[in-house]
C-alpha positions in Angstrom: 11.7 4.7 -13.2 13.4 1.4 -13.2 12.7 -1.2 -10.6 15.1 -1.8 -7.8 14.6 -5.7 -6.4 16.5 -6.3 -3.0 16.7 -9.3 -1.4 16.4 -8.7 2.4 18.8 -10.2 5.0 17.6 -11.7 8.1 17.6 -9.7 11.2 16.9 -11.8 14.2 13.6 -10.7 15.8 14.2 -10.7 20.2 11.5 -11.2 22.3 9.6 -13.5 20.6 7.5 -16.1 22.1 9.0 -19.6 20.8 6.2 -21.6 22.4 2.8 -22.7 21.0 0.9 -20.2 23.7 0.4 -16.6 22.1 2.3 -13.8 23.7 0.2 -11.6 26.4 -0.6 -8.0 25.0 -1.4 -5.1 27.2 -5.1 -4.5 26.8 -7.1 -2.2 26.1 -4.7 -1.8 22.9 -4.1 1.8 21.9 -4.8 2.7 18.2 -1.2 2.7 17.4 -0.3 -0.6 19.3 1.4 -2.9 16.9 -1.0 -5.8 15.5 -0.8 -8.4 13.5 -2.4 -10.1 10.2 -2.6 -14.1 9.7 -1.1 -14.7 6.0 -2.0 -18.6 5.0 0.1 -20.0 2.2 -1.4 -22.5 -0.3 -3.6 -25.2 1.2 -4.4 -27.2 -1.7 -2.7 -30.5 -0.2 -4.1 -30.1 3.0 -7.8 -29.5 1.8 -6.9 -32.6 -0.6 -5.5 -34.8 1.8 -5.3 -33.7 5.4 -8.3 -31.3 6.2 -7.2 -31.7 9.9 -4.1 -29.8 9.6 -5.9 -26.7 8.1 -8.7 -26.7 10.8 -5.8 -26.8 13.2 -4.6 -23.6 12.0 -7.9 -21.6 11.6 -8.8 -23.1 15.0 -5.5 -21.7 16.7 -6.1 -18.2 14.8 -9.6 -18.0 16.3 -8.8 -19.0 20.0 -5.5 -16.6 19.8 -6.9 -13.5 17.7 -7.6 -11.3 20.5 -4.7 -11.7 22.6 -2.6 -11.6 19.6 -4.4 -8.9 18.1 -4.6 -10.8 14.5 -6.9 -8.1 12.7 -7.3 -9.9 9.5 -7.0 -13.2 7.8 -5.5 -13.4 4.1 -5.3 -16.2 2.0 -2.7 -16.2 -0.6 -4.7 -18.8 -2.9 -4.7 -22.6 -4.2 -7.4 -23.2 -1.5 -7.5 -26.4 -3.1 -5.9 -28.5 -5.4 -9.0 -29.2 -8.0 -11.1 -26.2 -8.4 -14.0 -28.4 -9.3 -13.9 -30.9 -6.8 -16.5 -30.2 -4.0 -15.1 -32.8 -1.5 -12.2 -30.5 -1.1 -14.4 -26.9 -1.4 -16.0 -28.5 1.3 -12.7 -29.6 3.5 -11.5 -26.0 3.1 -15.0 -24.2 3.9 -15.3 -26.2 7.2 -12.0 -25.0 8.2 -12.3 -21.3 7.1 -16.0 -21.4 8.6 -14.0 -21.8 12.3 -13.0 -18.3 11.5 -16.4 -16.8 10.9 -17.7 -14.3 13.7 -14.4 -14.1 15.2 -11.8 -12.9 12.5 -12.6 -11.3 9.1 -10.8 -13.1 6.1 -10.3 -12.1 2.3 -9.1 -14.8 -0.1 -7.1 -14.7 -3.3 -8.2 -17.3 -6.1 -5.3 -19.2 -7.4 -4.4 -20.9 -10.6 -6.1 -24.3 -8.7 -8.8 -22.8 -7.5 -10.1 -22.3 -10.9 -12.3 -25.0 -12.4 -12.6 -27.3 -15.3 -15.7 -25.0 -16.2 -16.9 -23.2 -19.3 -17.4 -19.9 -17.6 -14.8 -17.2 -17.8 -12.3 -17.9 -15.2 -13.8 -21.0 -13.9 -14.7 -19.6 -10.2 -18.0 -21.1 -9.9 -17.0 -23.4 -7.3 -15.1 -20.8 -5.4 -18.3 -18.6 -5.9 -20.7 -21.6 -4.8 -18.4 -21.9 -1.4 -17.5 -18.5 -1.1 -19.9 -15.9 -2.7 -19.8 -12.4 -2.3 -23.3 -12.5 -0.2 -21.0 -14.3 2.5 -18.9 -11.4 2.9 -21.1 -8.5 2.9 -22.0 -8.2 6.2 -18.3 -7.7 7.2 -17.8 -4.2 8.8 -14.9 -3.9 6.2 -16.4 -5.2 3.3 -15.9 -2.9 0.5 -16.5 -4.7 -3.0 -16.2 -6.9 -5.5 -15.2 -7.4 -9.4 -17.1 -8.3 -11.3 -20.2 -6.6 -9.3 -21.9 -10.3 -8.2 -18.7 -12.2 -8.1 -16.3 -12.6 -5.6 -13.2 -13.4 -8.1 -11.5 -9.9 -6.9 -12.6 -8.2 -3.7 -11.2 -5.3 -1.3 -12.0 -4.8 2.2 -10.7 -2.1 4.7 -9.9 -2.1 8.7 -8.3 0.1 11.0 -5.3 -0.7 13.0 -2.1 1.0 14.2 -3.7 4.5 13.8 -3.8 3.7 9.9 -6.7 2.8 7.9 -5.8 -0.2 5.7 -7.5 -1.4 2.3 -6.8 -5.1 1.2 -7.5 -5.8 -2.2 -7.4 -9.2 -3.3 -6.7 -10.1 -7.2 -7.3 -13.7 -8.7 -5.0 -15.4 -10.8 -3.5 -13.5 -13.6 -5.9 -10.7 -13.4 -7.0 -9.4 -16.6 -6.7 -5.8 -17.9 -10.1 -5.0 -16.9 -9.5 -6.4 -13.5 -6.2 -4.3 -13.0 -8.4 -1.4 -13.9 -10.9 -1.9 -11.3 -8.1 -2.6 -9.0 -6.6 0.6 -10.0 -9.9 2.6 -9.7 -10.1 1.3 -6.1 -7.0 2.4 -4.7 -7.3 5.8 -6.6 -10.2 6.5 -4.7 -8.5 5.7 -1.4 -5.5 7.7 -1.0 -5.1 8.1 2.2 -5.6 4.2 3.1 -2.3 2.2 3.2 -2.9 -0.8 0.6 -1.8 -4.3 0.8 -2.2 -6.3 -2.3 -3.1 -9.8 -2.1 -2.6 -12.2 -5.2 -1.6 -16.0 -6.0 1.4 -15.6 -8.7 3.6 -12.5 -8.4 7.0 -13.7 -7.3 9.9 -16.2 -8.1 13.2 -16.5 -7.0 14.8 -14.9 -9.8 12.1 -11.6 -9.0 8.7 -11.3 -10.3 7.1 -13.8 -13.0 4.7 -12.8 -15.9 1.6 -12.4 -14.1 3.7 -10.1 -11.3 5.5 -8.1 -14.1 2.0 -7.2 -15.5 0.5 -6.4 -12.2 3.7 -4.0 -11.3 3.7 -2.0 -14.6 -0.1 -1.9 -14.7 -1.1 -1.4 -11.3 1.4 -1.5 -8.1 4.5 0.4 -9.2 2.0 3.9 -9.8 0.4 4.0 -6.2 2.4 5.3 -3.2 0.0 4.1 -1.1 0.7 0.6 -1.7 2.8 -0.9 1.0 2.9 -4.8 0.3 2.5 -7.4 -2.1 1.7 -10.8 -0.4 1.4 -13.8 -2.9 1.8 -17.9 -3.1 2.4 -20.3 -5.8 6.1 -21.1 -5.7 8.3 -21.6 -2.5 9.3 -18.7 -0.4 11.4 -15.6 -1.1 10.9 -11.5 -0.2 12.0 -8.3 -2.0 12.1 -4.8 -1.5 11.0 -2.8 -4.9 10.7 1.1 -5.5 7.6 2.5 -7.1 7.3 5.4 -9.4 6.9 8.0 -6.6 10.1 6.5 -4.7 8.1 4.6 -2.3 9.2 1.3 -1.3 7.2 -1.9 -1.9 7.7 -5.2 0.2 6.6 -7.8 -1.9 6.4 -11.6 -0.1 6.0 -14.7 -1.4 5.2 -17.4 1.2 4.4 -21.5 0.2 5.4 -24.9 2.4 2.9 -26.7 0.5 4.0 -30.7 0.5 2.3 -33.5 -1.1 3.8 -36.0 0.9 3.8 -35.2 4.4 1.3 -33.2 6.7 3.3 -31.1 8.4 4.8 -28.6 6.2 1.0 -28.0 5.1 0.7 -26.5 8.8 3.0 -23.4 8.5 1.3 -19.8 8.4 2.6 -16.2 8.6 2.2 -13.9 11.3 3.0 -10.7 10.3 3.4 -8.1 13.0 2.7 -4.4 11.7 4.1 -1.8 14.0 4.3 1.8 12.3 5.9 3.6 15.5 8.9 1.8 15.4 8.3 1.5 11.4 8.5 -2.0 11.5 7.0 -5.3 9.7 8.2 -8.3 11.6 7.7 -11.9 10.2 7.2 -15.2 11.7 6.5 -18.5 10.6 4.3 -20.9 12.9 2.8 -24.3 13.3 -0.1 -25.0 15.4 -0.1 -28.4 14.8 3.7 -29.0 15.8 3.8 -25.8 18.0 6.8 -24.7 16.2 8.4 -21.7 14.6 10.5 -21.7 11.5 14.0 -19.9 11.9 15.5 -19.6 8.4 15.7 -16.5 6.8 13.2 -16.9 4.7 10.4 -17.5 7.4 11.8 -15.4 10.0 13.0 -11.8 8.9 12.2 -7.7 9.4 12.1 -4.9 7.5 12.9 -1.5 9.4 12.6 1.9 8.7 8.9 1.3 6.7 7.3 4.1 5.7 3.7 4.2 6.3 0.9 6.4 4.9 0.6 8.1 8.3 3.9 9.3 7.6 3.2 10.6 4.4 0.0 12.3 5.5 1.9 13.8 8.9 4.6 15.5 6.3 1.9 16.9 3.9 0.0 18.1 7.2 3.2 19.8 8.2 3.9 21.5 4.6 
């Protein structure tokens, strides 16, 4: 089936708080209430030059995760600038440790996270600071590939009346890694899947890695809803999978090697299965500011979640 790529136009999101304090959400939350995931784009320059910027972000998430109902934190990769540099990994680790025991998170390995080592993939330092065993105690931890390393991983969580599965693939995944991903998603047909990887989109569509991931993995699975990535600037598309399902593909990256402020923005994605919407906002705790340009503030409507498909199957 021919892939359809459509750049979405901006839809104004009404009723959103533009101040630094999180809007209040009714408690206790019903299983079908809207919820949020936090998406942290490339932090390589913050880890290298301005570690306090990144820690400001994770402290804000930790302080506001209950009122904002932030279920998970997803990092799109390029956690550091130099994958072999202990100092940068220590800075990144210090920031992410703020979330430990508060908000679960999953990490995608980017090209800058791969060090100058002889081991396959060069992920020695990443696995030293973020080993598999650091995540196995999470309630939603699912598994990793390879078995003893954290290069690729998947986690699950419940939110909005849906069971979610987030699968993180390292930069330019191999055929073996994509086979593992296919097997994991095939084993969870009732889960709504988010794919997290580093290099996938450009302003002209998918890059080489993205086409490989799409053709060998994403397009075949009806329950994959989103692909989130970083690496180059910011853009979003909607594609159509082999089963006619829509896949929402989003690239976020505001890295800047000259000024600290652009590196302080991260994404709050509000997911509302009842109203069938995914709403994107981009916020900087450092500046107490929301971006308002069309690449940073937009909304997908009439989203068909896996719960809709399951309800249709039950009805038939």
